[in-house]
DOBA-532671 format. One record per residue (C-alpha): residue in one letter; y, x, z. Coordinates in steps of 0.05 Angstrom, whole numbers, plus 5000, padded with zeros to 4 digits. Each point is the difference from the previous one (the first is absolute). Example, Ala and Ser with C-alpha at 12.3 -4.5 7.8 and 13.67 -1.06 7.14 Angstrom:
BEGIN
  rest  north  east    up
     A   4910  5246  5156
     S   5069  5027  4987
This chain:
BEGIN
  rest  north  east    up
     X   7218  4566  1624
     X   5016  4992  4926
     X   5050  4945  4987
     X   4965  4946  4961
     X   5005  4927  4984
     X   4933  4992  5034
     X   5010  5013  5075
     X   4925  5002  5012
     X   4981  5059  4955
     X   4983  5046  5058
     X   4939  4970  5034
     X   4986  5053  5052
     X   5063  5019  5039
     X   4969  5059  5035
     X   4975  5030  4935
     X   5050  4978  4947
     X   5067  4999  5036
     X   5036  5060  5030
     X   5005  4998  5076
     X   5076  4998  4996
     X   4994  4930  4970
     X   4951  4973  5051
     X   5057  4972  5043
     X   5021  4959  4940
     X   4932  4968  4989
     X   4962  5004  5065
     X   4990  4932  5035
     X   5003  5007  5076
     X   4968  4931  5012
     X   4934  5028  5024
     X   5028  5053  5047
     X   5000  4954  5062
     X   4927  4982  4986
     X   4977  5073  5001
     X   5040  5025  5061
     X   4939  5041  5023
     X   5013  5048  4942
     X   5065  5023  5030
     X   4976  5007  5072
     X   4959  5057  5032
     X   4924  4997  4995
     X   4950  5002  4944
     X   5003  4944  4948
     X   4954  4979  4944
     X   5036  4958  4948
     X   4956  4962  4950
     X   5019  4964  4937
     X   4973  4988  4931
     X   5035  5031  4940
     X   5070  4973  4992
     X   5014  4974  5070
     X   5054  5051  5015
     X   4960  5046  5046
     X   5024  5065  4971
     X   5072  4976  4999
     X   4998  4983  5074
     X   4971  5069  5015
     X   5054  5032  4957
     X   5052  4978  5051
     X   4972  5055  5044
     X   5018  5054  4949
     X   5064  5038  5012
     X   5020  4999  4926
     X   4997  4924  5000
     X   5038  4995  5066
     X   5053  5047  4971
     X   5008  4954  4940
     X   5013  4941  5045
     X   5051  5040  5040
     X   5037  5020  4938
     X   5001  4929  4974
     X   5028  4976  5066
     X   5053  5054  4998
     X   5021  4978  4931
     X   5006  4928  5025
     X   4947  4975  4950
     X   4976  4929  5009
     X   4950  4951  4970
     X   5021  4927  5002
     X   5054  5020  5049
     X   4950  5033  5048
     X   5009  5075  5012
     X   4943  5044  4975
     X   4988  5033  5068
     X   4937  5028  5031
     X   4954  4940  5010
     X   4965  5031  5060
     X   5029  4972  5065
     X   5048  5048  5035
     X   4955  5005  5062
     X   4942  5025  4957
     X   5037  5054  4960
     X   4987  5060  5046
     X   4945  5032  4959
     X   4988  5053  4947
     X   4947  4988  4947
     X   4953  5039  4955
     X   4949  4973  4951
     X   4942  5014  4954
     X   4971  4957  4945
     X   4927  5017  4997
     X   4997  4984  4926
     X   5061  5033  4971
     X   4995  5061  5046
     X   4931  5017  4970
     X   4972  5006  5071
     X   4938  4960  4981
     X   4985  5050  4943
     X   4982  5052  5052
     X   4933  4966  5007
     X   4982  5029  4932
     X   5001  5071  5028
     X   4932  5031  5011
     X   5013  5044  5060
     X   4926  5015  5013
     X   4949  4994  4944
     X   4937  5005  5041
     X   5016  4969  5068
     X   5019  4926  4996
     X   5023  4994  5072
     X   5042  5063  4994
     X   5031  4972  4936
     X   5019  4936  5037
     X   5030  5038  5058
     X   5041  5046  4955
     X   5028  4945  4955
     X   5019  4960  5062
     X   5038  5061  5023
     X   5034  5007  4932
     X   5021  4927  4999
     X   5027  5002  5071
     X   5040  5064  4987
     X   5027  4975  4934
     X   5023  4934  5031
     X   5031  5039  5059
     X   5039  5044  4951
     X   5024  4942  4957
     X   5025  4959  5059
     X   5031  5060  5035
     X   5037  5019  4936
     X   5025  4928  4992
     X   5022  4999  5073
     X   5041  5064  4991
     X   5032  4972  4937
     X   5018  4936  5037
     X   5032  5038  5057
     X   5040  5044  4952
     X   5026  4937  4966
     X   5019  4969  5066
     X   5034  5062  5027
     X   5039  5018  4937
     X   5016  4934  4965
     X   4994  4941  5049
     X   5067  4973  5026
     X   5015  5023  5070
     X   4995  4930  5029
     X   4931  4992  4968
     X   4975  5065  5029
     X   5022  4977  5069
     X   4967  4933  4988
     X   4934  5033  4980
     X   5005  5054  5053
     X   5001  5062  4956
     X   5042  5063  5009
     X   5053  5024  4951
     X   4984  5073  5014
     X   4953  5031  4947
     X   4988  5060  5045
     X   4961  4956  5048
     X   4950  4985  4944
     X   4987  5075  4995
     X   4989  5001  5075
     X   4950  4945  4993
     X   4963  5038  4946
     X   4994  5061  5045
     X   4972  4957  5056
     X   4950  4970  4951
     X   4978  5068  4973
     X   4984  5023  5071
     X   4948  4944  5007
     X   4931  5011  4969
     X   4998  4938  4955
     X   5064  5023  4965
     X   4990  5075  5004
     X   5001  5005  4923
     X   5075  4987  5004
     X   5014  5067  5034
     X   5054  5040  4964
     X   5028  4936  4970
     X   5061  4987  5044
     X   5038  4951  4956
     X   4981  4933  4970
     X   5004  5024  4927
     X   4952  5058  5013
     X   4953  4956  5041
     X   4997  4948  4944
     X   4983  5054  4949
     X   4945  5026  5044
     X   4971  4930  5007
     X   5004  4989  4924
     X   4964  5066  4987
     X   4945  4981  5049
     X   4990  4932  4965
     X   4999  5033  4931
     X   4944  5045  5025
     X   4956  4939  5014
     X   5017  4967  4933
     X   4984  5065  4963
     X   4927  4992  5023
     X   4997  4936  4957
     X   5022  5035  4936
     X   4962  5064  5013
     X   4937  4989  5042
     X   4985  5074  5001
     X   5062  5015  5041
     X   4997  5004  5075
     X   5051  4989  5055
     X   5034  5059  5032
     X   4976  5025  5067
     X   5067  4981  5030
     X   4991  4926  4982
     X   4928  5000  5024
     X   5022  5027  5068
     X   5061  4955  5011
     X   4974  4931  4984
     X   5009  4946  5053
     X   4972  4930  5011
     X   5034  4942  4967
     X   5062  4981  5040
     X   5003  5061  5045
     X   5058  5035  4964
     X   5038  4933  4998
     X   4994  4993  5075
     X   5025  5071  5010
     X   5058  4987  4952
     X   5021  4936  5035
     X   4999  5034  5068
     X   5038  5060  4974
     X   5054  4957  4967
     X   5012  4965  5067
     X   4998  5064  5040
     X   5050  5035  4955
     X   5048  4941  4999
     X   4992  4985  4926
     X   4983  4929  5020
     X   5013  4967  5066
     X   4942  4990  5049
     X   4998  4925  4986
     X   4997  5007  4924
     X   4933  4982  4969
     X   4964  5036  4944
     X   4968  4952  4951
     X   4948  5026  4950
     X   4980  4953  4943
     X   4932  5007  4965
     X   5003  4952  4941
     X   4945  4977  4953
     X   4946  5012  5051
     X   4955  4954  4959
     X   4990  5056  4949
     X   4958  5036  5052
     X   4961  4938  5017
     X   4988  4983  4927
     X   4975  5069  4985
     X   4953  4998  5059
     X   4970  4936  4972
     X   4996  5026  4929
     X   4964  5065  5015
     X   4924  5000  5009
     X   5007  5052  5054
     X   5035  4957  5051
     X   5022  5062  5039
     X   5036  5030  4941
     X   5065  4960  5009
     X   4985  4966  5066
     X   5011  5068  5032
     X   5075  4993  4983
     X   5002  4928  5025
     X   4971  5020  5066
     X   5054  5053  5009
     X   5054  4946  4996
     X   4961  4955  5047
     X   4997  5057  5050
     X   5075  5012  4992
     X   5016  4927  5018
     X   4949  4999  5057
     X   5034  5060  5033
     X   5060  4956  5015
     X   5046  5060  5002
     X   5066  4983  5035
     X   5038  5054  4962
     X   4990  4970  4931
     X   4990  4928  4976
     X   4961  4988  4936
     X   5008  4944  4949
     X   4941  4988  4955
     X   5012  4958  4937
     X   4938  4970  4969
     X   4975  4942  4958
     X   4965  4940  5033
     X   4928  5003  5022
     X   5004  5075  5015
     X   4952  5010  5058
     X   5031  5039  5057
     X   4940  5023  5040
     X   5032  5018  5065
     X   4969  4994  5069
     X   5058  4962  5029
     X   5044  4977  4943
     X   5044  4955  5043
     X   5021  5061  5041
     X   5000  5051  4943
     X   5050  4963  4955
     X   5039  4936  4988
     X   4983  4961  4937
     X   5049  4968  4952
     X   4969  4955  4947
     X   5050  4985  4945
     X   4954  4952  4964
     X   4995  4957  5062
     X   5076  5004  5012
     X   5015  4977  4929
     X   4948  4945  4998
     X   5020  4928  4994
     X   4963  4950  5043
     X   4946  4964  4960
     X   5032  4933  5015
     X   5060  5024  4961
     X   5046  4971  5053
     X   5030  5066  5023
     X   5068  4996  4967
     X   5034  5064  4979
     X   4943  5044  5023
     X   5010  5076  5002
     X   4978  5013  4928
     X   5048  4947  4974
     X   5056  5033  5039
     X   4982  5068  4972
     X   4996  4973  4929
     X   5068  4967  5004
     X   5033  5062  5029
     X   4967  5048  4951
     X   5018  4954  4943
     X   5074  5000  5017
     X   5000  5075  5011
     X   4969  5013  4932
     X   5053  4956  4967
     X   5055  5034  5039
     X   4978  5068  4973
     X   5019  4986  4928
     X   5066  4987  4964
     X   4996  4931  4968
     X   5046  4940  4995
     X   4954  4958  5043
     X   4990  5050  5056
     X   5051  4974  5050
     X   4981  4927  4990
     X   4926  5013  5013
     X   5010  5048  5058
     X   5045  4951  5037
     X   4953  4941  4989
     X   4966  4968  5060
     X   4936  4995  4958
     X   5004  5050  4944
     X   4927  4992  4978
     X   5008  4925  4991
     X   5065  5010  4961
     X   4967  5049  4952
     X   4932  4967  4991
     X   5012  4927  5019
     X   4948  4954  5031
     X   4926  5001  4983
     X   4963  4941  4969
     X   4954  4957  5041
     X   4926  5010  4990
     X   4998  4930  4969
     X   5053  5018  4948
     X   4970  5069  4989
     X   4934  4969  4979
     X   5029  4944  4957
     X   5041  5051  4961
     X   4935  5031  4976
     X   4965  4935  4982
     X   4975  4977  4933
     X   5012  4931  4971
     X   4925  4993  4990
     X   4969  4966  5061
     X   4932  5031  4987
     X   5030  5068  5013
     X   5024  4978  5068
     X   4944  4960  5031
     X   4926  5002  4991
     X   4967  4932  5003
     X   4928  4987  5020
     X   4955  4950  4965
     X   4980  4970  5067
     X   5071  4980  5018
     X   5026  4930  4994
     X   5033  4988  4932
     X   5064  4974  5034
     X   5004  5063  5042
     X   4997  5043  4937
     X   5054  4959  4966
     X   5047  5008  5060
     X   4987  5076  5002
     X   5015  5007  4925
     X   5064  4960  5008
     X   5021  5043  5060
     X   4985  5064  4961
     X   5052  4980  4948
     X   5053  4981  5051
     X   4988  5050  5057
     X   4945  5051  4986
     X   5002  5031  5070
     X   4992  4933  5033
     X   4942  4986  4953
     X   4966  5065  5023
     X   5009  4979  5072
     X   4970  4932  4984
     X   4941  5032  4965
     X   4987  5045  5061
     X   5006  4940  5048
     X   4949  4961  4958
     X   4952  5058  4997
     X   5002  5010  5075
     X   4985  4925  5012
     X   4946  4994  4948
     X   4966  5062  5028
     X   4993  4961  5064
     X   4969  4941  4965
     X   5060  4954  5001
     X   5006  4948  4945
     X   5071  5003  4974
     X   5039  4953  4957
     X   5071  5003  4974
     X   5020  4934  5030
     X   5029  5027  5064
     X   5037  5061  4972
     X   5021  4982  4930
     X   5073  5002  5021
     X   5036  5059  5032
     X   5016  4965  5066
     X   4925  4987  5013
     X   4974  5070  4986
     X   4968  5027  5064
     X   5018  5073  4988
     X   5073  4980  4995
     X   5002  4968  5070
     X   5033  5031  5060
     X   4932  5009  5034
     X   4976  5042  4941
     X   5064  5041  4990
     X   4966  5065  5022
     X   4940  4987  4955
     X   5048  4994  4941
     X   5045  5058  5020
     X   4943  5049  5008
     X   4971  4982  4932
     X   5064  4998  4959
     X   4998  5076  4983
     X   4927  4995  4978
     X   5013  4937  4960
     X   5058  5034  4964
     X   4957  5061  4986
     X   4944  4957  4971
     X   5050  4963  4956
     X   5028  5065  4973
     X   4930  5029  4989
     X   4976  4938  4962
     X   5058  5011  4952
     X   4991  5077  4996
     X   5067  5010  5033
     X   5026  5044  5057
     X   5034  4970  5059
     X   5074  5017  4999
     X   5035  5029  5061
     X   5074  5007  5011
     X   5053  4990  5053
     X   5011  5026  5070
     X   4940  4968  5034
     X   4950  5024  4947
     X   5028  5071  4999
     X   4996  5007  5076
     X   4930  4970  5002
     X   4974  5045  4944
     X   5029  5061  5035
     X   4948  4991  5054
     X   5043  5029  5057
     X   5007  5065  4961
     X   5069  5026  4983
     X   4974  5044  4943
     X   4968  4939  4967
     X   5065  4962  5009
     X   5041  5056  4968
     X   4949  5005  4944
     X   5007  4925  4984
     X   5076  5003  5001
     X   4999  5061  4954
     X   4955  4965  4949
     X   5042  4937  5000
     X   5064  5040  4989
     X   4968  5038  4943
     X   4974  4936  4967
     X   5068  4967  5004
     X   5035  5062  4972
     X   4949  5005  4944
     X   5007  4926  4983
     X   5076  5004  4998
     X   4999  5063  4956
     X   4950  4969  4951
     X   5036  4933  4994
     X   5073  5017  5007
     X   5006  5075  4998
     X   5039  4997  5065
     X   4970  5035  5060
     X   5059  4992  5047
     X   5007  4925  5010
     X   4948  4986  5053
     X   5004  4928  5024
     X   4969  4971  5062
     X   4954  4970  5017
     X   4954  5034  4949
     X   4965  4954  4951
     X   4931  4978  5026
     X   4966  5024  4936
     X   5027  5071  5009
     X   4980  4999  5073
     X   4930  4975  4985
     X   4991  5055  4948
     X   5027  5053  5048
     X   4953  4977  5056
     X   4941  5003  4952
     X   5019  5071  4979
     X   5007  5021  5073
     X   4931  4973  5014
     X   4972  5038  4940
     X   5037  5063  5024
     X   4969  4994  5069
     X   4932  4995  4968
     X   5012  5058  4952
     X   5019  5047  5056
     X   4935  4990  5039
     X   4966  5059  4966
     X   5057  5046  5025
     X   4976  4990  5072
     X   4945  5041  5033
     X   4933  4978  4971
     X   5041  4954  4956
     X   4948  4985  4947
     X   4951  4974  5052
     X   5054  4959  5035
     X   5022  4969  4934
     X   4929  4977  4986
     X   4994  4974  5071
     X   5064  4959  4996
     X   4983  4976  4930
     X   4933  4974  5022
     X   5030  4965  5061
     X   5058  4971  4960
     X   4955  4974  4945
     X   4950  4970  5048
     X   5054  4964  5039
     X   5033  4975  4937
     X   4933  4973  4976
     X   4989  4965  5067
     X   5069  4967  4999
     X   4994  4977  4928
     X   4928  4975  5004
     X   5008  4962  5066
     X   5021  4934  4968
     X   4989  4963  5066
     X   5050  5048  5032
     X   4957  5002  5062
     X   5019  5073  5009
     X   5075  5007  4987
     X   5003  5063  5041
     X   4955  5039  4954
     X   5056  5048  4979
     X   4971  5045  5054
     X   4934  5015  5034
     X   4974  5010  5071
     X   4947  5046  5028
     X   4969  5000  5069
     X   5017  5064  5036
     X   4929  5013  5023
     X   4975  4991  4929
     X   5055  5046  4973
     X   4986  5056  5050
     X   4929  5004  4973
     X   5027  5024  4932
     X   5048  5059  5009
     X   5007  5008  4924
     X   5027  4929  4991
     X   5045  5008  5060
     X   5029  5064  4974
     X   5015  4969  4932
     X   5036  4941  5032
     X   5039  5046  5046
     X   5022  5044  4943
     X   5021  4940  4958
     X   5040  4973  5059
     X   5034  5067  5012
     X   5022  5003  4927
     X   5031  4930  5004
     X   4948  4969  4954
     X   4970  4954  5052
     X   5030  4966  5061
     X   4957  5001  5062
     X   5007  4949  5056
     X   4960  4982  5062
     X   4961  4935  4989
     X   4976  4949  5051
     X   4941  4966  4966
     X   4985  4927  5009
     X   4931  5014  5028
     X   4992  5040  5064
     X   4932  5026  4978
     X   5032  5040  4945
     X   5036  5044  5050
     X   5063  5040  4990
     X   5021  5003  4927
     X   5051  5032  4953
     X   5029  4970  4937
     X   5029  5034  4939
     X   5044  4976  4943
     X   5021  5036  4936
     X   5072  5020  5012
     X   5045  4942  4977
     X   5035  5043  4948
     X   4932  5001  4964
     X   4993  4924  5002
     X   5032  4989  4932
     X   4956  5054  4969
     X   4935  4971  5026
     X   5020  4927  4997
     X   4997  4986  5074
     X   5037  4953  5046
     X   5048  5032  5050
     X   5000  4958  5065
     X   4952  5025  5054
     X   4997  4939  5045
     X   4929  4975  4990
     X   4932  5029  5016
     X   4982  5059  4955
     X   4934  5007  4963
     X   4945  5015  5051
     X   4954  5054  4972
     X   4949  5048  5027
     X   5003  5076  4989
     X   4936  4995  4960
     X   5035  4951  4952
     X   5062  5044  4995
     X   4956  5060  4986
     X   4965  4962  4945
     X   5067  4983  4969
     X   5020  5073  5000
     X   4933  5024  4972
     X   5006  4949  4944
     X   5071  5023  4987
     X   4979  5074  4998
     X   5041  5016  5062
     X   4938  5022  5038
     X   4935  5028  4974
     X   4940  4955  5008
     X   4960  5019  5062
     X   4939  4957  5010
     X   4987  5025  5070
     X   5072  4988  5022
     X   5002  4932  4966
     X   4934  4978  5032
     X   5023  5025  5067
     X   5065  4961  4999
     X   4967  4938  4971
     X   4949  5002  5056
     X   5053  5009  5053
     X   5040  4942  4972
     X   4939  4954  5001
     X   4981  5019  5071
     X   5070  4995  5028
     X   5033  4939  5029
     X   5044  4990  4940
     X   5003  4932  4966
     X   4953  4985  4942
     X   5021  5022  4931
     X   5012  4956  4940
     X   4978  5016  4929
     X   5060  5046  4991
     X   4979  5045  5058
     X   5060  4978  5042
     X   4992  4971  5068
     X   5002  4925  4996
     X   5040  4983  5062
     X   5065  4980  4968
     X   4970  4962  4941
     X   4980  4931  5026
     X   5001  4967  4931
     X   4938  5040  4980
     X   4959  4975  5059
     X   4979  4930  5020
     X   4975  5006  5072
     X   5044  4963  5048
     X   4999  5057  5050
     X   5032  5048  4951
     X   5051  4949  4979
     X   5020  4990  5072
     X   5004  5074  5014
     X   5039  5020  4938
     X   5046  4941  4988
     X   5059  5048  5001
     X   4988  5015  4927
     X   5025  4930  4984
     X   5043  4978  5058
     X   5018  5059  5043
     X   5072  5022  5008
     X   4988  5074  5002
């Protein structure tokens, strides 16, 4: 890692930092939560971009383990804690090999045309190519791992892992492997170096078909291909039989970025074109081979279509592990612990005068960024001195009421917005209000203890409306804001920290010419600018993802719609409209919409959560929110404690058609509109959203009784 005043320059540890420095920066906080990864048996680990999935899988790689062992030998520490192997001692008896389906170019094999005239034959052959290529890659990586263990690992570590120190035994294992049909192509290759070269040559033969379609594979390769996983089973058994590894040592094979296969199967019109590769991996897991345990790394919402998933693999969901409870009462939840640990480790990796002070702090993030403003203060800081910009008065309101609101707008704009919302909710119900009973602060109903939740849930929306009325952006800074905007995603957290550091350094250079006198906590203005730039950066990088242009339009449409809803809802009857909810039955009827939402979630653009609707007739539901790091960019509130916007799939589809995300399809639109009308969903208002959570727009007593939570409910 390049020494820099900004300790957060390298966003992606597994891509930007050499493996020998991983012990310095890796946070072991999540290891106890993912213990299945380091135990025998197949495991599928899910997590959106930036949750640390690849880093946790990297602990299975011998090169990374070797880096930890060397750091421990050197006595290296972070915050006084030795940089030792984070995997528990009782789980260290394994050897690992891995393939990244994206960087290995394995998915490119689908572009090979093995048979021009017979479609089924072409599918069969390219499946065989993919399986053989993956076998060769993993087998080569396994041999490299064993060579590293045998020749460079400390003796006590070899004993701990259960690996021999005799390189001749590896040659014995290769001879045993070559005598078995799935590995017969290794005959005449009696040492690891020769075997690895043979495997590399075999893989190059497949890749050459991509650059030169007229070429053909040799007869030897055609005759010696095996099913996916078969050579790995033979290798694992041979390693144990020869004594290279002890009989109780496990062989872990990692298949990372599995979502690339799923995404391609969705993108291609011929659903068999890429699905054929997906099915091979499914079959591999379903075989439940005791000789080899597989780890599959994938993004969320990847559908694993196995006959008996509970028996075929264990599942680790990083998004669920990192989630904070919606009540917000879960103190120091896993993500917060990861963020604090990663923050200190990043600071510890650079040479600066403030390093030791921050690293030894009990709350380093608070020391560096300070406390965040309250929602009340956040809104008032953006207010204008012109009352007409803060509150909108209606001609039908009592003159005394209007005078009180104008006076409040000058003294406390956010309180004035809450008062306006309270009045609008009451007048919508036909109540005749006067200012006599709430002209003074102690008599204002929304300020009472009974209405404390009504006020708390609307403060973020009130602040947003105050800022919008004055053409200002809400400012975010401090520990609480930074953690909230990170959205349980360590990459987003690092991105925010990096931008704040850059803004502060830029400000100091421009104003004093001194870039080495960092003072903490950072100034709120520099933090606010850094957070805004991080939000812009997150938005700018959307096109870099798969199908990025479409996803950018999708998130833009959703963000703009939700911003419009929050700003225009002056009665604040819908303070949770920074997200939206769809009924599962409704969503399943539109695979195209579902796929777009799944892809946006996987790329960390939307957060997906299970949703229990307030009406049983709606059935099982799911809610989505733009990722919090995008909240400053789109002008959205951050808390997710109230009911989201209830919409139908037909309405969402219409949004996306209007926003040029989807092409207009009259038949599809009519179909979904008809389904929505005939379903048991609640009636829709003039916006096309379901009206359940909006009591102020309806006058019937039954609806007011059913949906009173919008005003009084402590969600």
